[in-house]
N, C-alpha and C positions, 0 to 999 in steps of 0.2 A: 688660300693665301690671303694675307692681309693687304691693305691698300698699298703699303710701301713695297711689298714684294711684287704685286701686280704691276706697279709703275716701273720698277726696276727691270722687270722682264720685258715689258713693252718697249722701254727705251733701248734695251739691248737689241731686240729684233729690228727696231727702226734704224739704229746706228749701223748694224750689220748690212741691211739692205741698202742704206744710203752710201756705204763705202764700196759696194760691189761694182758699180759702174766705173768709178774712177780707177779702182784697182785693176779691173779687167782691161780698161783702155791702156793703162800704163804697161801692163804685162804684154799686151798685143804689140805695142810700140817696141818694147825691148826685144821680143823674140823675132819680130819681123825686120829688125835692124834699122828701125826708124829713129829719128832724133827725139829724145825726151828731155825733160828738164835736168836730168842728171848727166846727160851726154857731155857737156863741157868739162865736167869734173872727172868722169869715169871713162870716157872714150879713150883717152891716152893710156890709162891703166890697162884697158882691154887690149889695145894694140900691143902694148909691152908684153903682156902675158902670152899672146900668140907668138910674138917674136922669140921669147925665151923658150917656149915649149915647141917651137917648130910647127905650129898649126897654121894651115892655110884656110882662112875663113870661107873662101869661095869654093873650096873643095868639098862638095856635098857627097854623101854616102848613100848607097843602097841599103836596104834594111838589114842584111846579114852583116855588113861591115859596121853599121851603127850598133847592132846588138853585140857584136864581138868587142867593139871598143868599150861599151858599157860594162860587159862582163869582166873584161880584163882589168879595167879600172877598179871595179868593185873587189876583184880578187886581190889586187895590190893593196887596197885599203884594209881588207881583212887581215892580210899578212902583217901589215904595219901595226894594227891595233892588237892583234894576237900577241905579237912580240912585246909590245909595250906592257901589256897586262902581266906577262910572265916575268918581266924585268923591272917592274915599277919600283922595287926596293933599291935598285941601283941608279935610278934616274933622279933628277933634281926636283925641287918643290914637293918634298915629302916630309913636312915638319912633324907629322904625327907618326912617322916611321911605320907606315902600314906595310904588311908583307905582300909578296906577289900572289896572284890568283893561282889556284890549281889549274892544271891544263884543261880539265873538263869545263870548269867555270869560265876560263879564258876563252875557250872555243865558243861556248854558248853566248858569251857577252860580245865577242867580236862579231859573230854572225848577227846578233841582235841589232847592233848599232849600224852595221853596214846595210842591213835590209830595212832600215827605218822603223824597226819594231821597238827597240829599246826595252825589251823584256829584261828585268833585273832580278836575278836570283841571289842577290847580295844586298847588303846595306851600304848605300853610297858613302856615308860619312865614316864608316868603319873599314871599308874595303878598298876604296880608291883614293889615290893621292891627288894633290892639286894638279900636278903635271898630267896625270891620266885623265882627270876630269876636263882639262882644257885642251891639251894637244891631242888627246885621243877622242873622248866622247863628244866634246863640243864640236870639234872639226867634223866628225862624222855626222853630227846633226845637220850641218850645212850641206855636205856633199850628197848625203843620202836623199835629202829633200830635193836638192837640185836635180838629182838623177830622175826622180819621179816626175818632176815638172818637165824635164827634157823629153821623156817618153811620151807624155800626153801631147806635147807640142808636135812631136813627129807624127802622131796619129792625126792631129788636125791637118797637117800638111798633106797627109794621105787623102783626106776628103777633098782638099782644094785642088791638088795637082792632077794633071791629066796626061796619060800615056808617057810616064816617066818612071824611072826606078829610084830617083833621088828623093830622100825624105829629110834632108838637112845634115848638119855636121854635129855629132855628139859633143865634141869638145867645145864648139861655139855655144851650143845650147846650155851646156853645163856652166861655162864661164859666165854667160850673161845672166842666168838665173841666180847664180851666187853673188856676182858683183853688183848687179843693178837692183835686185829685189831683196834677197835674203840679208845681205850685209847691212844696207842702209836701214831697213826696217828693224832689224835686230838691235842695231845701235840705238835707235830712237826708243824702242821698247825697253831696252836695258836701262837707259837713263830714267825713263818714267818709273820703272820698277824700283830703282835705287831711291828715287824721291819718295816712294811709299814705304821704304824701310827694308827692302830686299838687300842683303849684305853683298859686298864685293870687296874682298881683301885677300891677303896672303898670310894673315896672322895665324900663329899656332892656336890650337884649341884652348879655350879658357875654362879654368875651374872657378866656379862662382858659389859663394856660400848661400845657403837657403835662408830665407827670412824667418822661417819657422823650422829649424833643424830638429831632427829626431836623434835618438841615440844611435840608430842604425845608419842614417844618411845625414850628413852635415853639409855636403856640397855636391853640385852637379857639374858635368863637363858640357860646355856649349861648343859645338863644332863651328868652325869658321870656314872661309874659303871664297873663291870667285864665283858666287852663286848667280848674280843677276845676268851676267853674260851668257851663262848656260841656260838660265830660265827663259830668256827671251827667244832664243832659237828653238828651245825645247817645245814651246807652244807654237811659234810661228811655222816651224817646219813639220808640225804634227808628229814630233818625235816622242815626247812624253817621259823620257828617262830623267828621274829626279836627282838632284845633287844629294838630297837626303832621302832616307828610306820612307819617310812620311810623305814625300813628294809635295804636291801643292797644298797639302794640309799643314805643312810645316810653316810656322810664322816667319822664318827666314826666307822662304820661297814665295809666300803668298800672305802678306801681313794684314791687308785691309780689304774692305769690300770693293774699293776702287781697283786695287791690284787684281782681285778676283774677276772683276768685270773686264779688265784689260786682257787678262790671260785667256778668258773664254773667247774674246773677240779675236785675239791672235790665232787661236786654234782654227777658227772658221774663215778668217779673212782671205787667205790665198785660195782655198778650195772654192769659196763663193765667187771670188773675182775671176777664176779660171772659166766659169760658165760664160761670163760676158766676153772673155778673151776668145773662147770658142766661137761664139756668135759673130764676133768681128772678123775672125780669120776665115770663117766659111762664107762670109758675105751676107749673113742673115742674122741679125741680132736677136730676132724672135726665137731662133733655135736655142740660143743660150738662155733666154728668159724662161723658155719652157722647161729646160732641165733644172734651172734654179727653182721654179715653182714646185716641181716634183720633190726636190730635196727639201725645200722649206716646209712643205706640207708634212712630210714624214718627220722632220725635226719637231715641229709643233705638236704633232700627235704623240710622238714618243715622250716629249716633255710632259704633256698633259697626263698620259697614262702613268708615268713614274711619280708625278706629283700626287695623283689620286691614290696610288698604292701606298705611298709613304704617309700621306695625310690621314689615312684610315687607321694608322697605328698597328700595333702588334696584337693579334687576337689572343695570344696566350696571356699577355698582360691585361687585356680587357676583361678576361674572366676573373682576374684578381681585383678588379675595380679600378685599374689604372688605365685611363683613357687619354687620348690626345695623339699628337703627331709622333711618328717614330723618329726620334732624334738620335738614336743610337748610332755611333760612328760618324756623325755629321758635325760640322763646325757651327757653333753658335754665332760666330762672327758673320757668317754668310747666310744663315737661315736655311729653311728647307728649299726654297726656290733657288737660291744660289748654289746649293749642293746638287739639286736635281738637274738644273740647266747645265752645270759643269759635267755631270755624268753622261748626259745624252750627247753633249758636244764632243766629249773625248772618246766616246765609243761609236758615235756616228761617223767620226773621222778615225784616222789611225793614230791619234795622239797618245792615248793611253795614260796621260797624266790624270791624277785624281786629287780632289780636295775633300773627299769623304771616303769611308770604307765600304766598298761594294759588297763585302762579305756580310755587312750589317744591314743591308737592305732586306725588306720583307721578301718572301719568295717571289711574289708577282712583280714587286719592284725590281728585284735582281734580274728577272727575266727580260726586262726592257733593255738594259745595256748589253746583255748577252745576245738578244735578238738583233740588235743593231750591228753587232760585230758579225753575226752569222749571215746577215744580208750581203756581206762583202764590203761593208763600210762605205755605202754610197750616199748616206745622208750628209752631203758635202764631201765626206771621205778624206783620205790623206791627200797631201799636196801632189797632184798629178794622178796618183793611183785611184783616188775616188772618182775623178771624172772619167778616166778611161774605163773603169768598171761600169759606171753609169752608161757610157756609150755602148758597151757590150750588151747591157740590158736593153738599150734602145734598139740595137740591131736585131736582137731576138724578138722584141716587140714588133718591129717592122716586118720581120720575116713571117711571124705567125699571122699577123693581120693580112699580109699579102697572100698567104695560103687560103685564108678565109674568103677572099674575094676573087681568087683564081688568077692573080697577076704575079709577075716576077717582082719580088720586093725591091724597092728603091729607097735609099736614104741619102739625102743631100746630093742627088744627081748621080749616085753610084749604085749599080745593081748589086744587091746582096745575094751572093751565091754560096756554094758549099764551103769554100775556103774561109770566108768571113764567118760563117756559122760555126765551123770547127774552132776557129780562134776565139770567138766569143764564148763558146762553151768552156774552153780551157780557162779563160779569164774568170768566169763565174764559178765553175765547179771545182777547180783545183783545190782551193782552200777548204771547201766543204767536205770533199772526199777525204782529204788529209785529216781533218778534224775527227770525222767519224771512225776512220781506221785506227788512228793513234789513240783515241779515247777508249776504243774497244780493247786494244792491246794493253792499255794501262789498267783496265779493270780486271785483267787476268794475270797481271805480273805482280808477284809478291812485293818486290821492292817499291813498286809504284803505289800499291795499295797501302803499304806501311807509311808512306808520306802523307796520307790523308788523316788529318786530325779530327774530322767530322765524319761519322758514318752515315749510311743511308742515302736518301735523296739529295741532301745538301752536299755530301761528299762527291756524289756524281756530278752535281752542278759545278763544283769547284774544278774538277778535272776537265769537264767539257769546256768551261770558261777558259781554263789555262791553254788548252790546245786550240780553241777558237781564237784566242788572243794572239798566240804565236803564229798560227797559220795565216791569219789575216793581217799580220804585222801591226797589231795594236799595242800590246805591251802591258796593259793593265792586268790586274789579277785579283782573285779572292784570296785573302791572306791565310785561310785555313789549310793551304796546301804547301808542304815543304818542297820547293822546286829545286833546291840546291843539292840534288843527288844525281848520280851518274845517269839514271834512266831519263829524267826530265832534261838534264843538260844536253844529252846526245840526241834524243828524239825531238826535243824542242828545237835544237839547231836545224835538224832535218826539216821540221815543219816550217820554220821561218824561211829557209832557202827555197823550198817548193812554193810557198805562198807568195814569195816576192818575184822570183825569177821566171817561173813558168808563165804566169800571166804577162810579165813584162816582155818576154821574148815573143809571146803570142800576139801582143798588141803591136809590136814592131813589125812582125810578119804581116799582120792585117794592114798596117799602114802601107807596107810595100805593095801588097796586092791592090789596095784601093788606089794608090798613086798611079798604077799602071793601067787603070780602067779609063775608058772614055766617059765624058759627061753625057748624061741622059736628061734632056729637058723635061720638066714636069708636064704631065698631061692630065686629062680629066680623070683618069684612073689612078693617079698618084695620090698616095695617102699623105695628107698635110701633117707634118710632124712638128709644126710650130703653133698648134692650136690646142685648146683645152681638152677635146676628146682624146687626143694622143697622150697628153700628160696624164690623164686619168688612167688610160690603158697601160701606160708605162708604170705607174704606181702599182697597179694590180699585178703586172708581171713580176715586179720586184717582190711583192708580198708572196705571190704563189711560189716562185722559184726560190727566193732567198730565205723565206721564213718557214713556209709549210714543208719544205724539204727536211727541216730539222724538228718538225712537230713531235715525232715519237720520242726523240731525245729530250726535248723540252718537257714533254708530258711525264717522263720518268724522273725528271729532276725537279725544277721549280714548281710545276703544277702539282705533283704528288706531295711535295713538301707543304704547299699551301693547304691542300686537302687534309693532311695530317694535323696541321695547326688549327684548322677550323673544326 
């Protein structure tokens, strides 16, 4: 990296860490019902919402009722979006007269946005109307993110509460997350993005004459639309679904280096802040800082590895005497560092937004974002889902270390027993097992194989990446795979449902069991989980379980491709 890229990267990390504490404090105030600087403006709106919806804020739920409310709410959202996609040609704000989705694509897309995956097997500017983009996709960007945040807050309450079955009220947590956190931040972010050139309008698509026209092409069509409002929550809620097919590589979504900086920051802001929220809510801020340290270390290492792989260039081109950085598929506006940092931010979380083409990465470079997804996206992770997956890893780390010293494992004053271990295993391994099974089925299904435009190791990597992205609710993809076919639409929807709701329900069940336990004071035999040795142990557990589990698949894909190239 040159001096400018080094400086830009360091500033980004410093700003992210500087915002973690105030963001975490604000979210702790919101979810604990304390007064914040937004309360005078939004508290009346919150009370009005409860009155209209018939919600009693003081009526707390046990975990089964909480999970049932979450699932029924998501089912209703799915039905609304599925219907909208099938009927969009009859709905308003469709100046480009786009046709309805096919039922398979509508099913896949509705599941995708409800589960916070935002996998897109279609081109946004060609397939979705303005009404669908706003009333359908953007709305789901808010509520799917708020759902993930509500689940992790319920888990935090499970650690704090003693001998009770109550873990909060889903409707209250959903409302507060949307009203106090996602809406205000999205509004500010959208205004900032508009100032950088991100478009926000309802104009019909424009035909523009080329400055240097050819006999074949004399003009191009520029898509329009309400982009900034969707772009802000796309990144803030770690959603990732782009208004345009090129996603954040499109100049109407991400026009300047400053907008690129802001979008990367939005992706990591809430997941980073939630670590401090966790520390505050459990009464020990060092616990949150320990989790943040593990996440930050993995993020920096992943960025360094990807930067090294791409800076080394393409070995096939090197043989021809062409040396230098591999800039294929990357934006000259952002440089290698801006593209690499965006790639690890979007795959370490469940954002899935891209400002470069992951299919154009070198084999070892492409393995980095794939490995980040396969770890369960705990390098900050999705809003809510990243932290509760990291806490599942922490519980497993505590359990294993407890077995080593011959003591009953304890975490934050709660004994970790069989129920918590089973739930943690479900959280961590559900997506991984789904990835391996569905990737194997794809390799022996003719219609799935026919969708691969690249044979051999790279084709396997594309299929593995696709199911990893869907199962872990990421949404990014390698472009060499045609995913808009019946096989990938249906099995992809299944992967997204399993990857979202099995861990979510398992987390809520764990919150319920933890809330019912008594508090165990720390003793001389208690493993300190807020110190550096445990952070190191936690990182090792993540690598062993999250990465080495998939080593055979990675060896057959990117590793073999790299060896073939060299």
